[in-house]
N, C-alpha and C positions, 0 to 999 in steps of 0.2 A: 380453550379449544386445542385439540390435539392436531398433530401433523396429518393424521389420516383424514380429518375433516377438511383440511386444505387440499389434500389430494383428490378428494371426491369433488370438491368445488371446482378445482382446475380441471379434472376430467370432464365435468359437466360442461365447462366453457369450451373445451376442445370438441366435444360432441356437437355443441350448438354451432361452432365455427365450421363443422364439417358438413353442415346441411347445404343443400344446393342453393346457390345465390339466385335471387330473382333476375329476370332477364332485363336488361337495361332499355330505357326508353330511347327513342330515336334522338340521335345527336349527342347522347352522354356516353362516354367511354365506360366499359365495365370494369369494376375493381379487380385486381389481380390477387388471387389467394395464394399466399406464400406456401400453404401446405400442399398445394396442387403440385408443386415442382419438387417436393421432398420425396426422394426415392425410398427413404427409410421410414416414412410415416406409418405404414402398415406392415413393417417387417419385424423380424425378431433380432435385429441388429443390436449390439450392446448399447447402452444408454450414452456412453461417452462418445461413441461414433455419431449418434443422432445429434447429440449436443454440438459436436464440432461442425457437423454439416450445416446446421441452422444457424450458428454464429460465426463461422469462419468466412472471412471476406479475403479479397485480393490483397488489401493492404496488410492484413495479418501475415499472409504468406510472404510478402516482400520484406516485413520487418523481421520475421523469423530468419529468413535467408540472410538478411544483412548482419544481424547479431551473431549468427553462426560463422559467417565468413570474415567478420571484423578482425579478430586476432591474427588471421593469416595474411592480412594486407596491411595492418597498422604496426607500429613500432611497439616495443616492450613498454615504453613510456605511456603511451595512450592505452594500451591494453590493461596495464596494472593501475596507473595513477588516476586515469580518467574513467575507463569503462567499469573496472571492478569496483572502484571506490563509489561510483554513481550507483551500481546495482546494490551495494550494501546499504548506502544511505537510502536508496529508493525503498527498500524493504521496510526500514523504520518509518519512513514517511508514509508507506502504504497502510501501516497500522493506524496512523492518525487519519488518513483518508477514509478508511473503513469506519472509524468512530465518528468522525465529523460529517462525512458525506451521507452516510447511511443510518447512522444512529443519532445525529444531531448533538453530538458530545465532543467538544473541543478540549483535548487534554494535552497539557504541556508536560506530561510526566512520561512520554513515550520514550524519550531519550534516556530517562531514569531506568526505565525497564530494560532497555538495551544495555545500559551501563551495569545493571545487576547481573545480567546474563554474562557479560564480559568479565566481571569481577569473579563470578563463581568459577568460570572457566580457568582463570588465571589462579585462583586460590587452590582449587582441586587439581588442576592440571600441572603442567611443567612450565617453569619460567626461570629467569636469572635471580629470583628472589627466594631467599631461605624460608619465607612464610608458606610458599606453595608446597602442597602435599605430594605432588608428582604422580597422580592418578593418570592412567591411560585415557586417551581422548574418548574412546567409546564409552567410558564411565563418567567422565567429566561433563561432556557435552549434554547428555540427556538429564543429568542433575541440574545443569545450568538452565536448560529450557524449562524444566519443571519448576525450579525455584522462582525464576523470573515470571513465569505464568501465574504462579500462586501470588506473588506480589502484585501483579497487575489486577488480578481479581480483587484483592484486598483494597487497592487504590479505587477500583471501580465501586466497591461496596461502600466506601467512604464518601465518594463524590457524586454518585448517581441520584442522591436525594436532593441535589441542588441543580440549578440551571443557569445558563448564561455565563455572566461574568464571574459568579460565585464558583462554578466548576472550574473555570480557568485559574482562579486565584488558589483554590484548594489543591489542584494538581501542581500549580507552580510552587506552592509552599512545600509540598511533598518533595519535589525535585530539588529544591534549595536545601531542605533538611538532609536528603541523602548526600548532596555535595559536601556539606560540612561534616557529616558522619564519616565519609570517606577521607576527608582531609585531615581530621583530628584522630583518627583511629589508627594506631600503628601495629597493634597485635594482629589485626585481621586484614586490614586494607593497606597496610604499609605506608600510611599517611600521604604526604604530597608527592612522594616518589612513585608510588603505584607499583606496577609490575612491568618489567621489561622482558623482551625476547619471548613473547607469547606467540608462537607460530602454529600453523596447522600442521597436521602430522604428515609423515611419509607413508603412504599406503599403497600397496600394490607396485612398489618400485617407483612410484610417481611422487615427486616433491611438490605437494600442493601449495607451496609458498611461491613457486615459480609463476611468473606472469600469466602464461597461457592456461595452465591447469587451474590456478585460482580464479581466473576469469570465467571459465567453464563451470566451476563450482558455484560462483556467485550467480551465473546465469541460470543454472539448473534450479536452484533454490528461489530465485526471484520469479522465474516462470511458474514454479509450483505455487508460490504464494499469490501470484496474480491470478492464476486459473482457479485457485481455491476461493478467492474472494469473488470472482466473477460467478462461480457456481453458487457460492453461499448467498449472495444477494438475491438469487432467483429461487432459493429454496423456501419452504414454509417458514423457517426461522428468520431468513432475511426479509421476506415480505412482512412478517409480524413486526420486525425491528424498524422497518421504514414506516409502518403504521404508527408505532410508538413515537418515532420522530416527528410525524406530522400531527398527530392528535392523541396524545397519551390518555386523556380523559376518556375519549371514546373507545380506545382499545381496552381500557380497564373495565368499561361497562360491558364490553363483548366478552369479558371473561379471561383476558390475557393478563399475565403477572408482569406489569411494566418494569418493576425493579429488577426481576430475574432476568428479563430480556437485556436490560441495559448492562448488568454485571457480567452476563454471558458474553456480550459484545466486547467488554473489556478484557475478558479472558482470551478471546480469539485474537483480538488485537495485540495482547501481551505476547502470545505465542509468535506472532509474525514479528514483532519488534525484538523478541529475544533472539530469534534466528538471525536477524539483521545485526544485532549487537555482537554475537559471536564472530560473524563474518567481519565486522568493522573492527573488532579487536585483533583478529588475525591479520587484517590488512595493515593496521598501524603497527602490529607487533608489540603493542603496549597498551596499558590502560591506567589512567591516573584521575585524580579529581577533575583536572581540566577537561577530561572527556565527557564528564556529565555536569559540567558547569552551566550557569544560566545562558551563556551564549549559545551552547549547542541545543538547549531546550527550545530557544527561539528559532534557531536555524531550521529544525525539523518542521516547525510551523510555517516558516518561510518556503521551504521547498514544497510542502503540500499545497499551499495557496498558489505558488508559481505554476505549478502544473494543472492545478484544478482539483477542488476537493470532491467533485462529483464524479471523477473519472479515475479508476484504479491505475490506468496507464500514466496519469498525470503526475503520480508520485515519482516515477522514474524519469520522466521528462523534466520535471522540476529539479531533480537530483543532478541531471546532466548539465542543465544550465548554471546551477549553483557551483558545481565542481569546476566548470570551465571558467567561471568568473573568479572563483577562488584560486585557480591556478595561473590564469593569464592576466588578471587585473594588475598585479605587481609590475607588469612591463609597461603599463600605462601610467599608473599612479603609485604612490607609496604603499607599502604593506599595511600600514596603519589606517589607511583610507579605504580599506576593502569593505568595511561595514557601511561606509557612506554609499559605495556603489550598489550594494546588496539593498540598502534602503531605498535608494532611487528606483531601481528596478521593481522592487516590491510595491512601492507607491504607485508606479505607473501601471502595473498590472491590476492593482486594486481599483484605481480610478477608471481605466478604460475597459477592463474586462473582469468583473468580479468572479467569473468562472475560470480564470487562469488562462494560460497560453492555449489551451485547447478550446476554451470559449471564444477567445480572439480569433482562432483559426476558423471556427464555426461562423463567426460574424463576417469575416472576410469572404468566406465562400458563398454565404447567402447574399452578400452585397455585389460581389463581382463575378460570381460563378454563373454558368448558363442557367436560365430560368426555364423549368420545364413545366408545361401546362398539365394540370391533373386531369381536365376534361376537355373534349374537343368542343370547338365553338358550336353554339346552337344555331341551326339553320333558320334563315328568316322565313316568315310566314308568307305564304303565297297570297296574292291579293284576290 
């Protein structure tokens, strides 16, 4: 079925929703139609403006104002080490959230895709290693994104024919294979030393390595990735992908190409992970086999699960918690015990809230928040 079919179906649903509602019976509150308060419902306003009006809430405005004002009130340490690193890691975890939450495919190779993008930027661009070719950033970055996305598509093509634990094992095997390839190859990946002094460029007189410019660069790309995922999951492709997640056999019977939708989801997630990989390489200023080791493959999964796999914003929330624990846990326990802390937090989240921190917050709101009645009490019958 084509995208035009889905548009006609959704337009039919909107037309049915726009019909006048029946009058309520006595004692029952009338439902409130959301479309009745939409001033752009029957206007020629741009689609993005109507999308923002329908989905923008007060909490979104508050969060946006907070992240814009954060670098002006925080120190350089928190701006660069905490916030910028969290945004870069959040983009990589967002790719896994999209695959797992909306596609039902848990991949442990997302950090591998991010590492491929980082390695390509280091090989083609400028670094302190003689292996680098010294290309300008505007040529190296597009090549890095394209190659990483192509590799993600290939990984998806190999793994989508399996499900469950087999998908996890295949993607883990691919990640481990790339780690040993980078570790043992010196002519291309420079072996265990990797690439050092891989920095973002100086553009328009701005040093994007500085804490505040780099933070806003990460914020802009993270916001773009988040909005793209939010829009994509409401598009015909996203709706079909969720149908494939829930019942692939029925979607195949309806005429959808299940394998093509899954491979396309890997390509989309690969592009998001590639952008995050370039940012994470620029943040560290280097990339080495340790950057794509088994530990980081698991860390991306931990970040996604901490925030909530069914919420795109959960990837960034989980990244913030992970970076804070990684940075300040050494003040409480030894550095070698950091994995123990992460494991305990991860276990607590999985046991008490399988939907992550956002799911835990929703449970607390439903239990302790004010209860609002949906209908007014029915009046008693008169004798």
